[in-house]
N, C-alpha and C positions, 0 to 999 in steps of 0.2 A: 486606512481604516484601522479600527481596533480589532483585536482577535474576536471579541464578542460580536462585532458587526459581521466579520467574516463567517463565523459559525452560523449566525442567523441567516445569512445569505445562502449558505450551503444547505441548511435545513429546509429553507423555502424551496430550493430546487428539488430536494428529495421528496418532499410531501406532495409536490405537483404530480408525481408518478403514482398511478394506481397499482395495486398488487404488490408483490415483493420487489424490493429494490436492492441492487448490489452497488456498493460504493467502494471505489479503490482510491486510497490516499497514498500517493507515490512520492518519494523524495530520498535523496541521499541522507544517511543517518544524521549529519549535522543539522538538517532542516527539521528534524524531529517529527516525521509523519505520524508516529504513534500518538504524540501529544494532541495533534489536531483531530485524529480519529477518535481518541478518547473524549475530546471536548464535544463531539457531536452526539454522544450517547444520551445524556440527560435531556437536552432540548428535543431530541427526536422522541424520546419517551413522553415528554411533556406534551408533544404534539399528537400523542395517541398511537405511536408506532412502537412495536416491540423491536428491540435491537439485539443483533448478534455481533460480537466482536471476534475477529479472527486476525491472527498475526502471521504474516508470511514467514517469519523466522521460525515458526513451528511447523513449517512444511519444507524444511531443507533436506537435501540428500544426505546419505550417510557420510561420515568423515572420510572413509576410504575412497569415495567418489569425489567429494568436495576438494580434498587435498591431494588428489592424484598427482598433480604437478607441483606440489609444495603448498605451504600455508600462506604464501604471499605472492600468488600468481594472479595478477590482474586479469589475464586473458580468460581465466576460468571462473571469475567472480559471478558472471551471469548464470553459469551452469550450476551454481550451488543450490538454486531453488528448484524444487520438484514441481515445475509448472503443470505437468500433466496431472499430478495428484490434486493440485489446487482447482483445476478445471473440473476434473472427473468426480472428486469427492466433496467439493465445496460449492463452487459457483454454479455449475450446471444443475445439479440436483436441487440446490436451494431455489433456483428460479422455477424449476419444473414442479416441485412438490413440497418445498420447505425443508427437505431432509438435507443434512450436512454433517460433515466430520469436523469437529472443532479444532482438533490438533492431530498431527501425524508423527512428528519426530521431536525428541528431546535432545537438543544439542549438548546438554551437560553430561548426559549419560551415554549419548550416541546410541540410543535405542528407540524403538517405536513406543509411542505413548500408550498404545492399546486403548485409545479413547473410543467410546461407543458413538454411534450416530445419534444426532439429536434432531428434533423436529421444531421448526419455526412456524408460527401461525401465519395466516394470510395477512398481507400488508406489512410484514416484518421487513426490517432493513438490515442487511449484512454489511458491516463496515470492515474492510480489509486494509491494513497498512503494510508498507514494505518499501523496498528499494528496487529499482530496475524492473518495475512491474509492467510498464506499458510496452506496446508493440509485441506482446507475447501471446496473443490469442486468448487472453483472459477477458471474458465477456462481463460487462457491467453497464448499468444504466447511467452512472455518473462516475467520471474519472477526474481526479484532482492531482495536479503535479505541483509540488513545492520546489522552488528554484531559488538559487542565489548566484551572484556573479562568481566567476571562476576564482578570482582572488579571494573572495569571501569564503568560498568552500575550502580553498587551500589553507586559509588562516584558521578555520574552525576544525578541520580534521586533526585528530590526535596524532602525535608523532608516530605511534605504532601502527596507525592505519593509513599512512600516506601512500602506501603501495596500492591502495584502491583508487587513487585519483585518476590514473589512466583509464580505468574501466568506466568511471563516470563521465570523463571527457568523451570517450568513444560512444557512450550511450546518448549524450547530447548531440553528437554529430551524425550518428547512424540511425538512431530511433527517432530523433527529433521530438522528445516528449512535449515540448512546448507547442508543437503543432498537432500532436495526437490527443492530448488531454482535452476534456471538455472545459475545464477551468484551470488556469495557471495562476499560482499565487507566488509573488515575489516576497521572500522573507529575509532579505539582507538585514533589515531591522525587524527582528521578530516581534517587537512591540507595535509595529505599524505595518502589518502585511498589506500588500497591494495586489488586488485581484485583476486578472486579465483573462478575458474569455477568448478561447480559440476562435479565429475567424472561420466561419462556415462557407 
């Protein structure tokens, strides 16, 4: 299918839900989960839903924690994300009352953003993008996992980021995101994504 058809399909799934909806778009950086998450915003708004965009990369732990074992430690890649804060400050309160924290940590300055809480209206949609998000007790009404063949991932990862490959291989083997996600999208050819629903 085309990306436009994929977006239309995901928007349809979202608007089938009443109340506030949390959408997680998960994928290794070369699959560009942020691009797909961004592409959902305008069509969701056109469908009458307010949209909140949150980036997992703005909920990282401080550098002293992330790089405790060095800057290229694949074993600690999963721990770079402050999963507790995402659940406590974003996903859980958004579902309960619409209150959420838009950002937590600025990785450029390695300081808290000091962002204030914001309020989303009823029937709003929160779209969160990031990597290694599934299997982490992050609640959502719709989870989307972007995947490519291992050879494709190895080819697309920048030379400076090849140290991350073992972490993504372990994620595939241990978390099995293709079994956990509600919707799996194969993006080996990003111009022709192929959608695959998780068997229930």
